[in-house]
N, C-alpha and C positions, 0 to 999 in steps of 0.2 A: 434578515432572517438569518442567524448561521448554517453552513453546511450539514446535513444530516440530520436537521430536525424537522419533524413532520410539519407539514403545514395545517392550517386549520381547515374544518371541512366547510365545504360550500353550502349553504342553506337554503338559498333561491332557486334552485334548479328544477324543481321539480313543475313549478306553474309556468314554464316558458312554453312558447311555442302556440298554437291557436288551439282553439278550444275546441273538442271531438263533441260533436253532438250526436253523431249518427253511428252508432256501433252494433251492429246487428248482433244478438246473440245465438242465432240460430246457424247451421251449416248451410249447406249450398240449396239453394231453391230446387222444387223440383221439376221445372221446366230446363232449364240450363244442364241439368243433370241427365234426366231424361233423353234430351238431344246428342248430347255426347255419348249414351250409350248405345244409341240409335246407328249413329254415325260409325260407330266402333265396330257395331255387328254387322253394318255391311261391309266394311271394310275387312274383316275377318273372311266373311263369305265370299268375297269377289277373290280374296286369294287363294281360299280353299278350293274354289271352284277351279279357277285357273292352275291349279296343282293337280287337281284329280284328270282335267284334261289333258295335262302334258303327260301324265301316267298312264293315259289310256291310248295315246298316240303311238 
């Protein structure tokens, strides 16, 4: 192929790789999301309490 000429497109690349059989259509599950929110709330409450105790002293 001479320089500057466009190579032909590759046609068989879309079917390479493992077959994907499990593709969940929903977002996060309820339990992991709830656990993240609870841990975050405990974390925020701890530091707010700590800040208030330092301000009181």
